[in-house]
N, C-alpha and C positions, 0 to 999 in steps of 0.2 A: 544555403546552410541549414543544418538541423537547428531547431529552436524549441525549447521547452520553457513554459511559464507555469508556475504553480504557486498556489496559496494554501497554507495550512493553518488551522487553529487547533489548539490543544488545551484541554482542561486536565490538570494533573492533581491527583489526590494521593493520600498515603496508601489507600487500598487498591487504587486503579486509576486509569486514565480514559479520556474520551478524545477522539481526534476526528476532524473532518478535513478532507483534502480535495482540492479542485485543481486540475491541470489541463493545459492545452499544449499540443505538440504539432510541429510541422516537420514532415519527413520527406526529403527529396528522393524521388524514384526516377528511373529512366522515363523521360517524357513529361513528367509533371511533378508537383509537390502535393502530398497528401496532408490533410489537416484532420486532427482527431482530438479527443478529449476524454477525461475521466473524472469520476466523482467517487470518493471513497469515504465510508463512515466506519470507524473502528472503536472498539471498547476493549480495555485490558483490565485484568484482575491480578493482583499480587496475593498469592496464597499466604505468604509470610513476609510482610513489609520489613525492610531493614533500614538502617541509618543511611543518610545521604552519602553517596560515594561507595558504599559497599556493593559487592557483586551480588546481584539478585536476578531472579527469573520472574517473568510475567507471562501469563496466558492471555491471548487476545483472539478476538474474532472480528472479521472485517467483511463488509458488504461492498462490492466494487461494481461500478457501472462504467462501460467504455463505449465510445462511438468513434468510428473512422469514416471520413468522407466516402460517399458511394453507398451508404446504407448499411455498412457492417456495424453491428451493435451486439453487446453482450452484458449479462448480469451474472455475477458470481459471488460465492461465499468462500472466505479464506480463514480457516482456523490456523493458529500457529503459536509459537513461543518466541519471546523476546528476552535476551539476556543482556544486562547492561551493568556498567559501573559508572564512576564519575564522568568519564569522557569517551567511552567506547560503547557501541551498541551493536549487537548481532541479532538479526531477525530471520527466522525460518518459518515459512508458511506454505500451505498448499492451496491453490486456487481451484475450486470446483465450479465449473460453469453450471448455472441454474437455468439459463436461457441464452440462446444465440440467434442472431438473424444474419444470414448471408456470411457465415463464417464457420470455422471448425469449433467443436466443443471439447477440446482436449483439456485434460487436467494439467496444471502447470505448477511445478515446484519453484518457489521463489526464495532466494537467499540474498540478504543484504547486510552490509556492514557500514557503520558510520564512525568517524573519529571526530569528536566535537572539540573545538578550540575555545 
């Protein structure tokens, strides 16, 4: 079965945030299971902070490192925008590869949404 384990730490301030994320993943493929991992460091800035729960936008930048069993590795930079309110988050970013080893160096557009309970 697929397995993802991740740990994140966040420092939130009125003007911006800082985040560190570490994850490990196991991916079943025909014949065997691949193991990989990632490390991300991100910082965000709010041009105009608003009250808690109000709809607001935040600019962010992220440095991402990834490794997959077999020697595939990459480092990339991802600028983007985060829009959130009290319990919903929408994140849009573009990952630009800065370095790759045994893999492709394609630019990747990432879109994510979270509903917080």
